[in-house]
N, C-alpha and C positions, 0 to 999 in steps of 0.2 A: 543672758546675752542681750546686748542692746539691739533695739529694733530700728534705730535711726538709720537713714540712708547713709551709705558710705561713700565718700568722695576722695578721689585721687587728685592731688594737685601736683603738677609737674612744671618746674621752673628752675633755671640755673642761678637765679638771683635770690639770695638768702632773705632779703627784706620782702620781696614779693611772697615767698613761700609763707614767711612768718605772719604777713599782713592777712593773706588770704585764709590761712589756718585759723587765726584768731577770729575773723569775721565769720567764717562758716561754722566754727564751733559755737560761737554766740547764737547763731541761727538754729542750733540744735542738731547739727550733723556730725557724724564720725569723719575724721579727717585724717588721711595719710599723705605724706609729702615725699616727692622724690626730687633730687637735685639735678637729674638729667635723664636722657632717654634710655641709657643702659639699665639705670636703677628701676625706671618705670617699667621697662620690659619685664624685669624679673618680678616685680610686684603684680603686674597683670597676669603672670603665669600662676602666682601663688594665691591670689585673693580674688573675691568677687566685689566689683564696685559698681555702684548705681550710676555714678556720673564721674567724668574726668575733666578737669580743667588743665589745659596744657599750653605752655609758651610755644610760640610759632618758631621763634629763632633761638636755637641752642647748638652749642658745639657738639660734634659726634652725630648721634642719632638726633635729627631735628623733630620738630613738632609734628609734621605731617607723617614722618615715618613711624612716630609713636602711634598716631591715629591709625595707620594701617595695621600696625600690631594689635591694637586694641580691637579693631573690627574683625580680625581673624579669630581672636579668642573670646571676646565679649561683645558679639553683635548687637546685643540690646542695650548696651551702655550709652547714655547720653554723653556727648562731647561737646564741650565749649572751648574754643581757641581763644587764647590771649596773645596780644601782640602790642608792641610798644609804638606801632605806627600803622596807619591804615594802608591797605594795599589791595587793588582790584584783583590782581593776579592770585594772591593768597586767599582771597575770599572765594574765587571760582574753584580753586583747588579744594577748599573746604567743602564746597556743594558736591563735589565729586566723591567725597568720602562720607556723605551723610552727616555733617556736622550741624548740631542743632543751632548754635549760635557763635558769633564772632565778635569779641569785645575787646576794646582797646584798654590797656593797663590803666589808663587814667580814668576809666569809668567809675561813676559814683558807687560807693558801697551798697547803697539801697538798690540801685539797679542790678548790681551783681547778684545780690540775694534774689531779687525778682525773677532774673533770667533762670537761676538754678531751680527755683521753685517751679517756674513754667516748664523747664526741661523734665524734671522729675515727675511733674504731673502728667505730662505727654507720656512718658515712659509707663507709668502706672496704668493709664488708660489702655494702651496698646497691650499690656501683659493681660489686663482684664478681659479685653476683647478676645485674646487668643485663648485664654482659659475657657471663657464662655463658648466659643466655637468648638473646642475640643470636647467640652461637657455635652454640648448638643449633638455633636458627631457621635459619641458613645451612646447617647440616649437613643439616637435614631436607629443606629445599628442594632441595639438590644431590642427595640420595638419591632423592627422588620424582621429579625431572626432568619433562619434557614439559610443554607450555604448558597442556594441559587440567588435569593434576593440580597444577600450580603455581597456576593460577588459583583452583582449588577450595581450595588451602591459605591463599591470600590471603584469600578471602571468609570462611574460618573464623576469621580474627582480625581482620577489618576490619568496622566498622560504618559503613553508608552511609545518610545521611539527607539526601535532596536534595543540596545542594552541600557537605555536611559529611561528611567521611571521618576516622574514628577508627581508628587502629592500636592494638589493645589490647596487643600484645606489646612495641611500642616506646614506648607511651605518647605517641604523636604524634598531631597533629590538624591537618588541612588544610581550610580552608574556600575554596571556589571557586578552587582551585589554589594558594592562598597558605597556607604553613605558620603556625601559630599558636604563639607563644612562651608556652606554658602552665607553670606550676609543676605538680609531681606532684598536689597537692591539687586544683588547678583542673581538671587533666585528669580526675581520679576523679569530681568533681562533674559534669563535663560528660558523662562516660560514663554516670553513673547517670541523668541526665536523658534522654540519647539512648536508653538501653535501655527506658526507659518513655516514649517520645516521644508527646506528645498526652495525657498522663495526669499529673495533679498529683501531686508528691511533696511531703509535708509536711516542715517544717524537720527534725523528728526522724528522718525516713525518709532524707533526704539525709545527715545526720551519720552515721547508722548504716551507710549504703551507701558513702559516700566516706571516712570516717575510722574506721569500725569500733568505734564504742562508743555507747552509749545515752545521751540526754540528754533532759531536760524541754523542752517546747515553747518556753519562754522562752529558755532557754540555747542550745538548738539554733538558734533564730533569730539570736541574736547571733553565734554561731560562723559560720554559713553565709552571712549576708548579706554580708560583706566579699568572700568568694569569688565570689559572684554579681556584685558590683559590678566586680570586676577581669575576670571573664569577659565581661561586657557591653562593657567597654572594648576587649577585644580581638576580640570576636565581632560586635558589633552595627554596622551602618552608622551608626546615630545612637544612642549609648548612652542618651541622655536620653529617648528614645522607642523602647524596645526592641520588636523584631518577632520575635525568636526566643525569648529567654528571658523568659517571661511570669510576672507575678507574680499569684498568687491572694491577695488582700489578707488579711493576718493568718494565712494558713494555709501557704502553700508556693510552689512554682514548677512550671511545666511548660515543655517545650521544644517549639516549633513547628518544622516541617521548613523549613530554609532552602531556597528554591526554587532549582532549577539555573538557571545563567545561559545 
């Protein structure tokens, strides 16, 4: 079996698909192409991809909808958005979905390959970091031994809020015994809210806590709202009438404790 990284190229223009496929295969990558969003969604369900290059403007399911689907199914996959024209609005939308880079279709081939390599290198480093943490975690637990000390170690890295359990080492969340399929950013947003449960965090505070940079209130609100929307879809019994992630109109959000069942 080939060990080359697997790249999905999604574009409704046949010439762009063919050009990118040839360029990437010459670079040593395995390449699968999709002519639109529906085909891409099927491929994302059936295969593991290391990186996806996706056209922003397509009929039917557009590029950002494909990115949302990819984030749900393959949260570790690197995403590079392609577009025929520059747009600040689309770049901001890409930031919300954790897109690695945003390239014009007129970008030089050498730069395309450079950004693909950079994205895959970033992914590999993150996967190595997580593997190392898990290995160290297992070693520490084995060395500590004993039910009492193991329980203490578990408590040190687990936040329990009613029926919600957050494992900060493995970035996993469980609600009433059911694992939640969260993206890394969604987990960090939920963790920030859980660490300040019952207290409102402003949009800017949430962006700073979850994403590590400062933003003005207007920009922060635009950045954080999509993550809150997706969290509610996964966390709330009735997302349109949230009981856990509550909105403080025009200011921010707070997390109410999900009651034990």
